[in-house]
C-alpha positions, 0 to 999 in steps of 0.5 A: 661561650664568649666567642659564641655570645659575641658572635649572637649579638652581632648577629641579633643587631644585624638582624634588627638592622636588617629589619630597620635600616632607617629608623634604627640608626635614627634611634642610636643617634638619639640615645648618644644625644641623650646620653651625651646631654646627661653627661656634659652638666660636670663642665658647666658646674666646674665653669660656674664653681670656678667663676664664683671662686675666682670672684671670692678670691678677687673680693679676699684680695681687695679685703686684704689691700683695705685691711677692713671690710669697710675698705671692701664696702667703699671698694665696691663703688669702684667696680666690685659689684659691677664684676659680681654682675658679670659673673651672675650674668656668666652663670645665667648663661650657662644655666640657660644654655644647659636647660636648652640642651636638656630640652633638646634631651627630653624631645630626643628621650621621647622620640628613641623610646617611640621608636624603640616600641616600634622596633621591639615589636616589628623585630620580635613580629618578624622574628615570629614570621621567619620562624613559622617560614622556617618551620614550613620549610624543615622536613618531617624528619625534624618534627619526629625527633624534636619535642613539640612543646620545646619548639613552641617554646621558641615562639613564646619564651625565647622571643619573650626574653628579647622583648626585654633585652632589645627595648630595655637593655640595649637602649640602656646599655648604649646610654650608659656607655655613652655616658661612661665614655664622655664622663671619662673624656671630661675627667681626663680633661679636668684632672688625671689624677683623680681618673686614675683613682677612678679607673683603678676602682672601675677595675675592681667593679669589672673584676666583680661583674665578671666573676658574678655575672659569669656565674649568672650567664651560665644559670640563665641559659640552662634555666631557658633549657629547662623552661623549654623541657617544662613546656614540652612535657605540659603539653605531652601531658595535656595531649594525652589526658585521657590516657593519663586518666584511664590509667590512673597516672596522675600522681606518676605525672605529677611526679614527674613534672615535679622533677623537671620543675625542680630542675628549673627551679635550681637553675632559676635560683642559682641564676637569680642569686648571681644576679641579686648578689651583684647590684649591692655590692657594686653600690657599696663599692661605689661608695667607697670609691666616692669617698676615696676620690674625695679624700684624694681630692682634698689631699691634692689641694692641701699638699699643693700637688700641680694638677695634670690635665689637658684643660690646665686648671689648676687643681682646687675645689672647682676640680673636686667637686664635679668629680665626686658628681661625676664618679658617682654618675660613672659608677652608677652607669656602671652599675645600670649595665650590671643590673642589665646583664640578667636580661642580656644573658636571658635574651642571648640564651633566647636568641641562640634558640631562636637562630638555632632553629633558623639555621636548622636545614630546610627541606631540600627540593632540586625537582624541575619537573611541574604539576600544571592544569591541562585542557585537551586540544587535538588529543595533546595536553595544553596547559592552562591556569583554570581548575580543570580536573586534568593534570600534566607533569611539565619538564623544562630544560630544552629550547627557550620556551619549549616544554614537555608535557606528560599526562598525569594519570597515576602510574607508580612503580617501586624498583628495588627500594631500600630505606632506613630512619637511622643509618645502619637500621634498614626498614625497607628491604628490596621493595618492588611493586607497581600500581597502574592507573585505577588500580587499588593497592593494599598492604598489609601486615603487622604494625611495624612491618613497613607500610606506612613508611612506603607512603611516607616515601611517595610523598618524599617525606623521606628520601629512598636510600637505593632504588628508584620511584617512577611516577607517570615514568618520571623520577620522583626526585625530579618532581618538584615536592610540592607538587608531587604532594599535591598530586597525591591525596592522604587521609591518616589514621590520627586526623588533624582539624584545625581552628576554623569552620567546617567548611574551611576545614574540608576547603583545605584540600584545595584553597581555591575550592568553591563552597558548592565543590566543598558541599559535593566532597562532603556528600561524597564521603558520606559526612554531608548527613552529620554536618547538616545537623551541626548547630551551624551546619558548615559554618560550625566552628571546629576547635581543639583539633575536633574535639567537639566531633566524634572519631567517626566524624573527624574522619569523615571530614578528613576523607572530605578534605582529601576528595575536594582536593580531587587528586589522581592518587590517593593513600589511605592509611587506616582511613576507617580504623577509627569508624564502627561498622555502620559508618564504615559502610557509610564511608566505604561507599563514598570511598568507592566513588572517590576511589574510582579512576584513581589509582589508590593505595590502602593500609589496613589492619582491617582486612575486610576492607581491602577484599576488593583491591587489585592487588594485596601485598603482604609485608613483614619486617620491611619485605614484601612476602606475598602478593596477589588477589583476595582469592589467590592469596587465600587459595595459597594458604600462606601468610594472608590465609593465616591473617584473614582466618584469624589464625595468628594476629596482626599484631 
């Protein structure tokens, strides 16, 4: 665990340094300077007390020589006043130097606090960007197997724990560490005996911190994990609120939430019990150590024990008094360090989760065939930058500057494809099919038969285990994934709309589409009629995944989005399942126009929507058991016939 924490600290510091290679070192220098200046008053105090002690000793010697105070007064005319004036001047000079140093310390404090604000907020911003970018690069399988609320917790709770650690804990730790090291050096310089006493007391303090702080760390890590679970459950219930109310599941939901919340409470309570116990214990240990140093120092002076030090200063009041102040400061800074343990542990727990997400493997893409816009010149495709509606696959790797172009027509073929989401649990078995350009191929079958899985494989959301998938004669594993997906339009059963205007949601299909093209796509899909009746038409803002729209309207916008993308291949996964019969007739006319000249894969439970398909594939338990046109399958009187006539249900 300790090794893992050390690795996390190193990685976090390295990350911050990469973000701010100039500002961070400057900030560290200012912090260290501030810490050193706050430590050196003890040396000034020692010098001042020593001067006063020497002057008093000289005055006492004069009294002794003259045997009376009157003799001392007479001797002052011989230069004692001059001696005290020199001492006073020296003290004022030392105080002046210290005041100047404090001014510089104040300036350095202002500078490093301003810089820390830039570093902290900038680091959090850049980490959020890295998290979001990594999330976009991760495969669909990650989001299928991880709680979405827990993923969101990385952006909120985990990042926020880093804010406190970077902005407060790290500077405080560096200042306290600098003060402790500086004061310890001064202690050894002044008196080794008293330094040994302080070190012994500090060792006791460190043992206490290790025992109590270690227990605190364990529970703070658990607290972060439990917090993610609570947020994940809250998001899940919010998304399914209608289902909860329909089935009167409110009390059961509350009970499950209470269980998760109680777990979070227990972990947080234990963590904070340990953390809150530490400061009062350390304060009292520090007070005891202060008394011990005073007693030992007094004893050393009383018994005339020779001082052992680098400075060679004689043991006296000028050593013991600064030492008492340094002891208080020494223990106080160690206490400051201990008070930052909570924030550091929580921050490291958050950093571990952030780095764990950043370390998730990105979706691999070794494709070297690209999708490009082309125009026709002398019967051959010629690459261009403008959107022409004509595409070609560009294969490089031959002679420099040469490329091979294959027209994108939408010829798709699966050859003996096997696939499983989990090892040993095969979902598709020996799938072989071909869809020629302009064909409409329909998949029907019970839920779990593997229909949607085929659509996922065509988009390479998952890669096949065995077999081969060809797209215009090109193995899809050779095609860059982003280009492959750009060539395939998909309309899902569950629509996803974003917080933006209707126009922007349609344009999501092709970001360079003009307003006119978006309107034309909406008209093609049959969505223009209801859009123009919205309060602000195409500029109406859609929010909450389109909660202010009906399910049918949301589906029409999804179809419009696919239409503006203008892909040669379309996948309609239960695209009309949430639309009523009247709306379906409107949508079907638009979809017929949309599908004209394209290769279309239709996944449907409503068999009336696939009657005009060029080929219907009946699936069961991951296998194609029947194939043919509607008339051919009805004539066979097999599985499709039974499904169509209602002999048994699809489910």
